[in-house]
One Martini backbone bead per residue (centre of mass of N, CA, C, O) as a GRO file, in nm:
protein
   86
    1MET     BB    1   0.862   1.990  -0.324
    2ALA     BB    2   0.894   2.165  -0.071
    3GLU     BB    3   0.837   1.928   0.141
    4ASN     BB    4   1.123   1.766   0.023
    5GLN     BB    5   1.387   1.938   0.068
    6ASP     BB    6   1.521   1.765   0.307
    7LEU     BB    7   1.587   1.509   0.100
    8PHE     BB    8   1.796   1.653  -0.045
    9GLN     BB    9   2.105   1.571  -0.221
   10ASN     BB   10   2.376   1.704  -0.368
   11LYS     BB   11   2.510   1.427  -0.467
   12HIS     BB   12   2.227   1.389  -0.661
   13SER     BB   13   2.311   1.602  -0.857
   14SER     BB   14   2.354   1.673  -1.184
   15GLN     BB   15   2.521   1.940  -1.135
   16ARG     BB   16   2.735   1.734  -0.960
   17GLY     BB   17   2.755   1.450  -1.149
   18PHE     BB   18   2.520   1.281  -1.158
   19GLU     BB   19   2.474   0.931  -1.266
   20PHE     BB   20   2.239   0.711  -1.307
   21ASP     BB   21   2.377   0.469  -1.464
   22GLU     BB   22   2.616   0.450  -1.238
   23GLU     BB   23   2.441   0.461  -0.951
   24CYS     BB   24   2.167   0.287  -1.048
   25LEU     BB   25   2.217  -0.022  -0.966
   26PRO     BB   26   2.148  -0.324  -0.952
   27ALA     BB   27   2.121  -0.575  -0.753
   28PRO     BB   28   2.251  -0.854  -0.705
   29LYS     BB   29   2.195  -1.160  -0.700
   30GLY     BB   30   2.160  -1.263  -0.352
   31THR     BB   31   2.073  -0.970  -0.238
   32GLY     BB   32   1.846  -0.904  -0.066
   33GLY     BB   33   1.535  -1.091  -0.083
   34GLY     BB   34   1.621  -1.262  -0.301
   35ASP     BB   35   1.465  -1.429  -0.551
   36GLN     BB   36   1.232  -1.263  -0.775
   37GLY     BB   37   1.273  -1.312  -1.057
   38GLU     BB   38   1.085  -1.217  -1.315
   39LEU     BB   39   1.013  -0.934  -1.491
   40LYS     BB   40   0.677  -0.815  -1.522
   41CYS     BB   41   0.356  -0.760  -1.669
   42CYS     BB   42   0.025  -0.623  -1.569
   43GLY     BB   43  -0.183  -0.552  -1.799
   44ASP     BB   44  -0.307  -0.243  -1.926
   45TYR     BB   45  -0.288   0.040  -2.064
   46PRO     BB   46  -0.253   0.240  -1.780
   47GLY     BB   47  -0.269  -0.017  -1.555
   48ARG     BB   48   0.007  -0.120  -1.559
   49VAL     BB   49   0.212  -0.363  -1.378
   50PRO     BB   50   0.482  -0.448  -1.200
   51TYR     BB   51   0.640  -0.782  -1.155
   52HIS     BB   52   0.744  -1.058  -0.973
   53ASP     BB   53   0.733  -1.414  -1.020
   54LYS     BB   54   0.885  -1.596  -0.824
   55ASN     BB   55   0.936  -1.853  -0.987
   56GLY     BB   56   0.593  -1.902  -1.009
   57GLY     BB   57   0.449  -1.764  -0.749
   58ARG     BB   58   0.357  -1.559  -0.973
   59ASP     BB   59   0.078  -1.395  -1.143
   60CYS     BB   60  -0.142  -1.309  -1.411
   61CYS     BB   61  -0.488  -1.173  -1.412
   62THR     BB   62  -0.527  -0.955  -1.646
   63ASP     BB   63  -0.494  -0.717  -1.362
   64LYS     BB   64  -0.382  -0.941  -1.154
   65VAL     BB   65  -0.185  -1.021  -0.893
   66PHE     BB   66  -0.088  -1.359  -0.787
   67ASN     BB   67  -0.085  -1.644  -0.584
   68THR     BB   68  -0.017  -1.977  -0.692
   69GLY     BB   69  -0.061  -2.127  -0.409
   70ASP     BB   70  -0.395  -2.015  -0.374
   71LYS     BB   71  -0.444  -1.940  -0.681
   72GLN     BB   72  -0.662  -1.888  -0.975
   73CYS     BB   73  -0.720  -1.844  -1.315
   74CYS     BB   74  -0.993  -1.751  -1.491
   75SER     BB   75  -1.143  -1.718  -1.797
   76ASP     BB   76  -1.290  -1.436  -1.688
   77GLY     BB   77  -1.053  -1.301  -1.479
   78SER     BB   78  -1.081  -1.442  -1.221
   79LEU     BB   79  -1.046  -1.543  -0.889
   80ALA     BB   80  -0.948  -1.855  -0.729
   81ALA     BB   81  -0.925  -2.104  -0.551
   82ILE     BB   82  -0.759  -2.393  -0.596
   83ASP     BB   83  -1.011  -2.563  -0.458
   84GLY     BB   84  -1.189  -2.426  -0.651
   85THR     BB   85  -1.434  -2.276  -0.864
   86CYS     BB   86  -1.479  -2.094  -1.167
   0.00000   0.00000   0.00000
């Protein structure tokens, strides 16, 4: 923590009235970065990771997030090119 002390801002201190639920609101859809789609999880605990599905452009294959435009998930949990064979 000591090496990050210069990043600390008093206005973000809970002792100075900072309320996470009021200050850390998600950006409304359509601002910066476009529509990310639905937030999902991939994998099993403890290796589970969150990802946005980009409206079908991404998916989860066992424990790997992949781009559905160029890859497919095989029944054994591996990834293969769309035009390839599992």
